[in-house]
C-alpha positions as semicolon CSV with decimal commas, in nm:
position;residue;x (nm);y (nm);z (nm)
1;X;-1,348;-2,365;0,595
2;X;-1,442;-2,056;0,391
3;X;-1,166;-1,853;0,184
4;X;-1,066;-1,551;0,377
5;X;-1,195;-1,317;0,145
6;X;-1,539;-1,474;0,163
7;X;-1,538;-1,478;0,552
8;X;-1,443;-1,114;0,550
9;X;-1,690;-0,983;0,264
10;X;-1,917;-0,829;0,542
11;X;-1,657;-0,562;0,563
12;X;-1,717;-0,432;0,215
13;X;-1,433;-0,323;0,010
14;X;-1,425;0,038;0,055
15;X;-1,547;0,162;0,380
16;X;-1,384;0,418;0,630
17;X;-1,136;0,138;0,766
18;X;-1,016;0,041;0,416
19;X;-0,975;0,417;0,294
20;X;-0,766;0,499;0,622
21;X;-0,535;0,193;0,539
22;X;-0,501;0,265;0,169
23;X;-0,423;0,634;0,200
24;X;-0,191;0,594;0,484
25;X;-0,003;0,297;0,360
26;X;0,021;0,483;0,007
27;X;0,176;0,803;0,188
28;X;0,446;0,589;0,332
29;X;0,554;0,535;-0,038
30;X;0,621;0,920;-0,079
31;X;0,934;0,919;0,150
32;X;1,045;0,600;-0,070
33;X;1,017;0,801;-0,389
34;X;1,214;1,111;-0,246
35;X;1,498;0,914;-0,132
36;X;1,572;0,619;-0,409
37;X;1,648;0,852;-0,712
38;X;1,808;1,129;-0,478
39;X;2,146;1,015;-0,605
40;X;2,086;1,171;-0,914
41;X;2,172;1,503;-0,748
42;X;2,371;1,354;-0,428
43;X;2,620;1,186;-0,665
44;X;2,622;1,427;-0,960
45;X;2,946;1,509;-1,119
46;X;3,005;1,882;-1,151
47;X;3,236;2,014;-1,415
48;X;3,564;2,024;-1,279
49;X;3,946;2,094;-1,366
50;X;4,287;2,113;-1,167
51;X;4,321;2,362;-0,886
52;X;4,586;2,640;-0,994
53;X;4,757;2,763;-0,662
54;X;4,836;3,135;-0,586
55;X;5,172;3,146;-0,754
56;X;5,351;3,434;-0,964
57;X;5,181;3,345;-1,306
58;X;5,111;3,577;-1,583
59;X;4,715;3,585;-1,688
60;X;4,800;3,435;-2,025
61;X;4,964;3,123;-1,847
62;X;4,686;3,095;-1,576
63;X;4,459;3,058;-1,879
64;X;4,647;2,823;-2,060
65;X;4,776;2,603;-1,795
66;X;4,479;2,354;-1,827
67;X;4,497;2,169;-2,151
68;X;4,215;2,143;-2,397
69;X;4,067;1,814;-2,473
70;X;3,787;1,669;-2,698
71;X;3,486;1,495;-2,537
72;X;3,223;1,382;-2,731
73;X;3,314;1,612;-3,009
74;X;3,320;1,942;-2,816
75;X;3,633;2,099;-2,672
76;X;3,652;2,109;-2,283
77;X;3,930;2,181;-2,019
78;X;4,096;1,871;-1,915
79;X;3,936;1,750;-1,609
80;X;4,218;1,536;-1,458
81;X;4,563;1,712;-1,558
82;X;4,738;2,030;-1,614
83;X;5,077;2,133;-1,752
84;X;5,373;2,071;-1,494
85;X;5,344;2,385;-1,279
86;X;5,731;2,430;-1,203
87;X;5,783;2,437;-1,598
88;X;5,504;2,670;-1,657
89;X;5,640;2,884;-1,388
90;X;5,990;2,898;-1,526
91;X;5,844;2,986;-1,881
92;X;5,611;3,257;-1,727
93;X;5,921;3,423;-1,553
94;X;6,110;3,397;-1,869
95;X;5,840;3,637;-2,037
96;X;5,725;3,385;-2,304
97;X;5,385;3,373;-2,420
98;X;5,171;3,027;-2,464
99;X;5,072;2,954;-2,813
100;X;5,307;3,201;-2,949
101;X;5,653;3,137;-2,784
102;X;5,580;2,800;-2,682
103;X;5,391;2,519;-2,851
104;X;5,177;2,388;-2,548
105;X;5,161;2,043;-2,710
106;X;5,538;1,997;-2,642
107;X;5,461;2,056;-2,252
108;X;5,447;1,771;-2,021
109;X;5,142;1,739;-1,799
110;X;5,076;1,615;-1,428
111;X;4,796;1,504;-1,217
112;X;4,606;1,761;-0,995
113;X;4,818;1,721;-0,714
114;X;4,656;2,028;-0,553
115;X;4,302;1,906;-0,586
116;X;4,023;2,013;-0,806
117;X;3,785;2,333;-0,857
118;X;3,439;2,225;-0,883
119;X;3,174;2,437;-1,086
120;X;2,880;2,560;-0,863
121;X;2,639;2,664;-1,182
122;X;2,409;2,352;-1,104
123;X;2,542;2,181;-0,760
124;X;2,684;2,378;-0,456
125;X;2,825;2,039;-0,355
126;X;2,768;1,654;-0,402
127;X;2,946;1,355;-0,278
128;X;3,174;1,374;-0,567
129;X;3,304;1,730;-0,476
130;X;3,293;1,665;-0,100
131;X;3,510;1,330;-0,129
132;X;3,676;1,392;-0,476
133;X;3,542;1,102;-0,661
134;X;3,690;1,203;-0,989
135;X;3,988;1,089;-1,239
136;X;4,185;0,795;-1,066
137;X;3,906;0,783;-0,783
138;X;3,627;0,811;-1,069
139;X;3,513;0,424;-1,044
140;X;3,373;0,530;-0,681
141;X;3,113;0,744;-0,840
142;X;2,909;0,479;-0,996
143;X;2,992;0,231;-0,714
144;X;2,828;0,475;-0,462
145;X;2,526;0,457;-0,665
146;X;2,565;0,066;-0,670
147;X;2,612;0,077;-0,283
148;X;2,266;0,226;-0,244
149;X;2,128;-0,089;-0,442
150;X;2,335;-0,334;-0,265
151;X;2,137;-0,211;0,051
152;X;1,816;-0,262;-0,129
153;X;1,935;-0,596;-0,217
154;X;1,987;-0,703;0,136
155;X;1,683;-0,502;0,272
156;X;1,452;-0,683;0,023
157;X;1,609;-1,014;0,119
158;X;1,599;-0,977;0,539
159;X;1,308;-0,767;0,586
160;X;1,067;-1,020;0,420
161;X;1,199;-1,287;0,613
162;X;1,159;-1,061;0,944
163;X;0,798;-0,950;0,815
164;X;0,702;-1,299;0,781
165;X;0,841;-1,382;1,137
166;X;0,722;-1,077;1,335
167;X;0,480;-0,917;1,163
168;X;0,402;-0,652;0,868
169;X;0,328;-0,381;1,114
170;X;0,645;-0,412;1,312
171;X;0,877;-0,409;1,018
172;X;0,728;-0,144;0,830
173;X;0,770;0,109;1,084
174;X;1,106;-0,015;1,194
175;X;1,260;-0,003;0,850
176;X;1,093;0,357;0,822
177;X;1,290;0,439;1,128
178;X;1,607;0,291;0,986
179;X;1,553;0,507;0,691
180;X;1,494;0,814;0,836
181;X;1,781;0,777;1,109
182;X;2,071;0,703;0,857
183;X;1,964;0,939;0,619
184;X;2,016;1,202;0,859
185;X;2,330;1,065;0,993
186;X;2,463;1,064;0,667
187;X;2,568;1,440;0,702
188;X;2,840;1,357;0,916
189;X;3,036;1,138;0,732
190;X;3,388;1,203;0,772
191;X;3,491;0,983;0,469
192;X;3,374;0,820;0,176
193;X;3,404;0,455;0,312
194;X;3,178;0,595;0,626
195;X;2,930;0,743;0,367
196;X;2,873;0,408;0,159
197;X;2,817;0,214;0,501
198;X;2,562;0,492;0,590
199;X;2,374;0,502;0,292
200;X;2,369;0,152;0,254
201;X;2,172;0,138;0,606
202;X;1,944;0,394;0,462
203;X;1,858;0,210;0,173
204;X;1,807;-0,098;0,353
205;X;1,530;0,061;0,542
206;X;1,406;0,215;0,227
207;X;1,307;-0,103;0,052
208;X;1,242;-0,261;0,371
209;X;0,940;-0,030;0,440
210;X;0,818;-0,034;0,099
211;X;0,778;-0,429;0,064
212;X;0,611;-0,438;0,402
213;X;0,379;-0,176;0,350
214;X;0,284;-0,303;-0,020
215;X;0,226;-0,650;0,130
216;X;0,037;-0,499;0,448
217;X;-0,192;-0,293;0,188
218;X;-0,247;-0,620;-0,037
219;X;-0,361;-0,845;0,263
220;X;-0,584;-0,603;0,421
221;X;-0,744;-0,472;0,106
222;X;-0,977;-0,714;-0,103
223;X;-1,103;-0,701;-0,474
224;X;-1,085;-0,419;-0,707
225;X;-0,950;-0,225;-0,378
226;X;-0,642;-0,446;-0,370
227;X;-0,578;-0,408;-0,743
228;X;-0,607;-0,046;-0,735
229;X;-0,347;0,002;-0,407
230;X;-0,129;-0,230;-0,575
231;X;-0,125;-0,090;-0,911
232;X;-0,180;0,266;-0,865
233;X;-0,227;0,350;-0,498
234;X;0,125;0,273;-0,350
235;X;0,310;0,325;-0,674
236;X;0,131;0,680;-0,725
237;X;0,275;0,771;-0,375
238;X;0,610;0,649;-0,484
239;X;0,554;0,860;-0,790
240;X;0,459;1,204;-0,598
241;X;0,763;1,154;-0,397
242;X;0,998;1,102;-0,711
243;X;0,838;1,428;-0,864
244;X;0,908;1,618;-0,554
245;X;1,260;1,512;-0,552
246;X;1,402;1,798;-0,807
247;X;1,168;2,049;-0,620
248;X;1,375;1,972;-0,290
249;X;1,711;1,945;-0,499
250;X;1,655;2,277;-0,673
251;X;1,624;2,470;-0,336
252;X;1,859;2,257;-0,150
253;X;2,159;2,217;-0,376
254;X;2,420;2,168;-0,100
255;X;2,402;1,774;-0,045
256;X;2,405;1,792;0,330
257;X;2,079;2,011;0,329
258;X;1,924;1,786;0,079
259;X;2,004;1,480;0,310
260;X;1,836;1,678;0,584
261;X;1,541;1,756;0,373
262;X;1,508;1,409;0,278
263;X;1,537;1,279;0,622
264;X;1,261;1,524;0,796
265;X;0,973;1,372;0,600
266;X;0,995;1,050;0,803
267;X;0,910;1,196;1,130
268;X;0,562;1,265;1,006
269;X;0,483;0,888;0,993
270;X;0,530;0,847;1,385
271;X;0,155;0,899;1,467
272;X;0,028;0,644;1,208
273;X;0,156;0,353;1,428
274;X;-0,158;0,392;1,625
275;X;-0,366;0,440;1,279
276;X;-0,245;0,139;1,089
277;X;-0,330;-0,224;1,199
278;X;-0,174;-0,567;1,140
279;X;-0,268;-0,793;0,861
280;X;-0,529;-1,021;0,966
281;X;-0,446;-1,251;0,713
282;X;-0,089;-1,300;0,871
283;X;-0,247;-1,317;1,224
284;X;-0,440;-1,600;1,102
285;X;-0,129;-1,786;0,946
286;X;0,018;-1,758;1,283
287;X;-0,271;-1,905;1,466
288;X;-0,360;-1,584;1,644
289;X;-0,742;-1,593;1,559
290;X;-0,869;-1,397;1,846
291;X;-0,624;-1,117;1,752
292;X;-0,728;-1,113;1,401
293;X;-1,097;-1,104;1,478
294;X;-1,045;-0,830;1,710
295;X;-0,895;-0,631;1,434
296;X;-1,200;-0,699;1,191
297;X;-1,463;-0,650;1,427
298;X;-1,312;-0,307;1,526
299;X;-1,290;-0,246;1,103
300;X;-1,662;-0,336;1,136
301;X;-1,736;-0,045;1,382
302;X;-1,551;0,216;1,180
303;X;-1,747;0,102;0,869
304;X;-2,061;0,115;1,073
305;X;-2,133;-0,256;1,015
306;X;-2,222;-0,534;1,255
307;X;-1,984;-0,819;1,258
308;X;-2,122;-1,176;1,258
309;X;-2,113;-1,344;1,597
310;X;-1,860;-1,612;1,466
311;X;-1,605;-1,498;1,194
312;X;-1,386;-1,755;1,130
313;X;-1,577;-2,060;1,269
314;X;-1,434;-2,349;1,451
315;X;-1,079;-2,235;1,571
316;X;-0,926;-2,574;1,531
317;X;-1,037;-2,560;1,145
318;X;-0,831;-2,241;1,137
319;X;-0,559;-2,387;1,322
320;X;-0,477;-2,651;1,089
321;X;-0,368;-2,417;0,836
322;X;-0,206;-2,200;1,074
323;X;0,029;-2,489;1,185
324;X;0,166;-2,434;0,812
325;X;0,488;-2,228;0,884
326;X;0,697;-2,153;0,577
327;X;1,076;-2,058;0,546
328;X;1,267;-1,930;0,261
329;X;1,385;-2,280;0,123
330;X;1,018;-2,349;0,043
331;X;1,060;-2,124;-0,265
332;X;1,276;-2,404;-0,390
333;X;1,158;-2,682;-0,219
334;X;0,942;-2,866;-0,508
335;X;0,975;-2,874;-0,862
336;X;0,678;-2,670;-0,927
337;X;0,753;-2,394;-0,680
338;X;1,145;-2,388;-0,775
339;X;1,036;-2,335;-1,132
340;X;0,804;-2,070;-1,072
341;X;1,037;-1,888;-0,829
342;X;1,313;-1,899;-1,082
343;X;1,126;-1,760;-1,395
344;X;1,007;-1,481;-1,146
345;X;1,377;-1,396;-1,074
346;X;1,436;-1,331;-1,439
347;X;1,120;-1,148;-1,488
348;X;1,210;-0,901;-1,182
349;X;1,614;-0,896;-1,268
350;X;1,486;-0,722;-1,628
351;X;1,224;-0,498;-1,519
352;X;1,459;-0,383;-1,230
353;X;1,759;-0,355;-1,439
354;X;1,548;-0,148;-1,708
355;X;1,393;0,062;-1,452
356;X;1,701;0,174;-1,257
357;X;1,904;0,204;-1,583
358;X;1,660;0,412;-1,778
359;X;1,566;0,630;-1,448
360;X;1,950;0,726;-1,409
361;X;2,017;0,769;-1,794
362;X;1,701;0,988;-1,852
363;X;1,800;1,238;-1,615
364;X;2,121;1,311;-1,882
365;X;1,846;1,381;-2,132
366;X;1,817;1,745;-2,067
367;X;2,136;1,998;-2,001
368;X;1,903;2,083;-1,711
369;X;1,905;1,774;-1,452
370;X;1,604;1,895;-1,243
371;X;1,387;1,916;-1,532
372;X;1,488;1,595;-1,686
373;X;1,418;1,394;-1,336
374;X;1,091;1,554;-1,332
375;X;1,007;1,435;-1,678
376;X;1,136;1,060;-1,594
377;X;0,872;1,083;-1,276
378;X;0,597;1,229;-1,476
379;X;0,611;0,952;-1,726
380;X;0,553;0,693;-1,442
381;X;0,201;0,817;-1,347
382;X;0,045;0,680;-1,707
383;X;0,231;0,389;-1,660
384;X;0,107;0,299;-1,324
385;X;-0,272;0,381;-1,457
386;X;-0,195;0,169;-1,743
387;X;-0,070;-0,107;-1,505
388;X;-0,378;-0,076;-1,289
389;X;-0,617;-0,113;-1,593
390;X;-0,445;-0,419;-1,718
391;X;-0,456;-0,571;-1,375
392;X;-0,842;-0,491;-1,383
393;X;-0,913;-0,612;-1,735
394;X;-0,621;-0,841;-1,903
395;X;-0,487;-1,172;-1,799
396;X;-0,111;-1,121;-1,619
397;X;0,057;-1,320;-1,880
398;X;-0,070;-1,138;-2,171
399;X;-0,006;-0,807;-1,982
400;X;0,356;-0,894;-1,951
401;X;0,382;-0,998;-2,325
402;X;0,265;-0,649;-2,406
403;X;0,466;-0,491;-2,178
404;X;0,805;-0,657;-2,313
405;X;0,735;-0,625;-2,672
406;X;0,695;-0,224;-2,624
407;X;0,988;-0,213;-2,407
408;X;1,222;-0,424;-2,620
409;X;1,118;-0,271;-2,943
410;X;1,158;0,074;-2,833
411;X;1,507;0,018;-2,706
412;X;1,600;-0,140;-3,003
413;X;1,478;0,113;-3,232
414;X;1,671;0,395;-3,074
415;X;1,982;0,304;-3,267
416;X;1,800;0,345;-3,581
417;X;1,698;0,704;-3,524
418;X;1,923;0,968;-3,743
419;X;2,177;1,186;-3,537
420;X;1,977;1,498;-3,579
421;X;1,662;1,360;-3,440
422;X;1,724;1,375;-3,079
423;X;1,344;1,431;-2,966
424;X;1,271;1,103;-3,146
425;X;1,551;0,894;-2,946
426;X;1,407;1,084;-2,614
427;X;1,057;0,968;-2,726
428;X;1,168;0,607;-2,759
429;X;1,356;0,607;-2,452
430;X;1,081;0,754;-2,256
431;X;0,838;0,484;-2,402
432;X;1,086;0,211;-2,297
433;X;1,067;0,363;-1,948
434;X;0,669;0,370;-1,951
435;X;0,683;0,015;-2,032
436;X;0,930;-0,093;-1,784
437;X;0,769;0,114;-1,513
438;X;0,421;-0,055;-1,603
439;X;0,596;-0,374;-1,577
440;X;0,779;-0,295;-1,257
441;X;0,438;-0,229;-1,088
442;X;0,273;-0,543;-1,217
443;X;0,544;-0,778;-1,090
444;X;0,483;-0,662;-0,747
445;X;0,130;-0,741;-0,780
446;X;0,184;-1,060;-0,961
447;X;0,417;-1,217;-0,724
448;X;0,194;-1,144;-0,423
449;X;-0,087;-1,328;-0,619
450;X;0,120;-1,644;-0,668
451;X;0,279;-1,682;-0,335
452;X;0,087;-1,806;-0,021
453;X;-0,001;-1,601;0,302
454;X;0,290;-1,744;0,511
455;X;0,532;-1,719;0,196
456;X;0,385;-1,406;0,036
457;X;0,647;-1,142;0,202
458;X;0,923;-1,359;0,173
459;X;0,880;-1,469;-0,187
460;X;0,834;-1,077;-0,283
461;X;1,142;-0,985;-0,079
462;X;1,373;-1,265;-0,226
463;X;1,232;-1,189;-0,566
464;X;1,324;-0,808;-0,505
465;X;1,675;-0,876;-0,396
466;X;1,753;-1,078;-0,663
467;X;1,623;-0,830;-0,911
468;X;1,881;-0,590;-0,703
469;X;2,155;-0,776;-0,904
470;X;2,052;-0,588;-1,207
471;X;1,988;-0,267;-1,016
472;X;2,353;-0,304;-0,852
473;X;2,502;-0,330;-1,226
474;X;2,317;-0,058;-1,379
475;X;2,539;0,235;-1,298
476;X;2,832;0,037;-1,464
477;X;2,619;-0,075;-1,750
478;X;2,558;0,296;-1,868
479;X;2,918;0,329;-1,875
480;X;2,918;0,087;-2,185
481;X;2,803;0,372;-2,401
482;X;3,173;0,445;-2,419
483;X;3,213;0,181;-2,650
484;X;2,908;0,198;-2,852
485;X;2,636;0,495;-2,745
486;X;2,337;0,274;-2,765
487;X;2,510;-0,056;-2,595
488;X;2,295;0,007;-2,275
489;X;1,981;0,000;-2,470
490;X;2,078;-0,305;-2,677
491;X;2,132;-0,482;-2,354
492;X;1,805;-0,384;-2,172
493;X;1,618;-0,459;-2,493
494;X;1,751;-0,820;-2,522
495;X;1,680;-0,886;-2,151
496;X;1,325;-0,772;-2,235
497;X;1,263;-1,012;-2,550
498;X;1,453;-1,296;-2,319
499;X;1,211;-1,244;-2,031
500;X;0,927;-1,231;-2,297
501;X;0,973;-1,577;-2,415
502;X;0,997;-1,723;-2,044
503;X;0,670;-1,532;-1,930
504;X;0,473;-1,799;-2,173
505;X;0,547;-2,073;-1,929
506;X;0,410;-1,853;-1,607
507;X;0,091;-1,944;-1,410
508;X;-0,193;-1,719;-1,445
509;X;-0,354;-1,557;-1,147
510;X;-0,606;-1,329;-1,305
511;X;-0,926;-1,310;-1,089
512;X;-0,818;-1,589;-0,871
513;X;-0,809;-1,572;-0,487
514;X;-0,517;-1,514;-0,293
515;X;-0,358;-1,851;-0,202
516;X;-0,359;-1,938;0,195
517;X;-0,074;-2,241;0,118
518;X;0,179;-2,372;-0,102
519;X;-0,065;-2,642;-0,242
520;X;-0,311;-2,371;-0,344
521;X;-0,042;-2,193;-0,563
522;X;-0,144;-2,142;-0,936
523;X;0,025;-2,401;-1,136
524;X;0,247;-2,326;-1,433
525;X;0,103;-2,373;-1,770
526;X;0,244;-2,541;-2,049
527;X;0,251;-2,325;-2,373
528;X;0,076;-2,612;-2,536
529;X;-0,112;-2,821;-2,282
530;X;-0,081;-3,204;-2,353
531;X;-0,400;-3,417;-2,385
532;X;-0,315;-3,583;-2,093
533;X;-0,283;-3,309;-1,856
534;X;-0,592;-3,124;-1,999
535;X;-0,786;-3,444;-1,896
536;X;-0,656;-3,479;-1,574
537;X;-0,711;-3,129;-1,480
538;X;-1,097;-3,152;-1,561
539;X;-1,141;-3,494;-1,344
540;X;-0,911;-3,378;-1,027
541;X;-0,979;-3,073;-0,788
542;X;-0,744;-3,018;-0,489
543;X;-0,822;-2,886;-0,144
544;X;-0,511;-2,790;-0,028
545;X;-0,472;-2,605;0,298
546;X;-0,713;-2,799;0,513
547;X;-0,754;-3,184;0,385
548;X;-0,966;-3,275;0,674
549;X;-1,259;-3,071;0,505
550;X;-1,253;-3,299;0,178
551;X;-1,437;-3,618;0,137
552;X;-1,413;-3,883;-0,121
553;X;-1,682;-3,876;-0,356
554;X;-1,561;-4,110;-0,644
555;X;-1,293;-4,293;-0,795
556;X;-1,076;-4,293;-1,110
557;X;-1,084;-4,595;-1,354
558;X;-0,754;-4,710;-1,171
559;X;-0,941;-4,708;-0,852
560;X;-0,768;-4,428;-0,694
561;X;-1,003;-4,177;-0,499
562;X;-1,042;-3,834;-0,592
563;X;-1,189;-3,570;-0,361
564;X;-1,439;-3,285;-0,391
565;X;-1,548;-3,037;-0,150
566;X;-1,915;-2,978;-0,273
567;X;-1,966;-3,364;-0,317
568;X;-1,993;-3,336;-0,683
569;X;-1,871;-3,652;-0,840
570;X;-1,719;-3,668;-1,173
571;X;-1,687;-3,948;-1,369
572;X;-1,325;-4,099;-1,366
């Protein structure tokens, strides 16, 4: 049996059918870019201080009742306390003036028992101002951001298995519907707890449709077009949505209005159900040969190409491969697959933690969060283009080595920049964001190239799920700057260098066809291959998915037969 890509080569790589699939799936990522980092605005912390009720206070005491605190070298009004109202009322009634007749440092303070006043200079309202996620409840603010990535964690894990079981297309559209519905329903949250539950499900749908769309495009498209799709196409769609986010947030400064604005674009994807096909690769892996051939014949019509009378040959040969069903346990069943999976876990955790952490942190680089968010999104465009060029011309392992060296070095060097050169600090962090973004793009394509068809979506989704552990912790990681200003960058840089070492032992997939079964998965390489292994690899070839098509053509010196599909005998 021929390889799938060889069998379907008659379609070409860039006909009308492929163009429709390419641009429609890329457009689905636009909604992902809009939603994922909307927490920068939805969960923003406005300036705030204690409410002073309408009581009989002199103007002097009303202006002085909020204590002054020094934060980051600047004097600011206290956010969580005020001088005791009953004491201040008594002093005001006596005609005493603050700072003149009364030493304010001698007065007792109390919490904001009447609530808070929130500044509306930047935001009209956010989750923080709506549910008072400040002071003693301040931990809820980063936790709300973490809930988003908890939803992404479970969405990656579960949607991948559903997609491998029920198909790429149904899961793609089902999770798009979940994202749209729950993004809208969030507007009606009566409490913070309900809000967290709803944004969990919105995030679950968000990552589910991204992973399903990514795998669907990778399986339908072939050759250089698949590389373009996985490295630039779908990621650029995400980036455009990310760049549009600050525009939406600028005009919709109330969190409920912004949530509504983020939900509406999901309705535009409904007609795509009739325009995007199921993956013929997946259908073939399920033994549904007739359906796969029907899709390919219809694609040939759109491309104005005549399909061959027989596409997949003998259905019995196809069914040998189709009978191989994989489950999540296959990711760790054998030593080779298990080691590869664990190395991928570390690589995914590194790029996910760095990407989320730097994306959230770069929003603080400029006093205007709309501008800083836009800059953070713009830097992703050259990163995606670079990853596309790397996928075209550079081996996968060398690509990751370069990316991790740049990311780790730039994040380490930040702490050496003098205090007054803030522009250099921003440039180094943006360089780190550039490298990590390129790595996040490459790791999706790399993982899809490693795992076979029946396990590809599950493998990609499980790796994504594990990486979300880093994403979940990223909002809290940034809080380490309280102890040392550059501690988050040092942690992320260290992760990059640890992953750099492990990538030297990863398998190479550059310019190799996608595996159809586990036996075809590329083998991990030793850093320094032994002579014994080099000799074995030069003498033995394996067919993998269809053993019935091999035949014995020679024997090793030990007498053990070895097999070759082309009938070329090599000396043992």
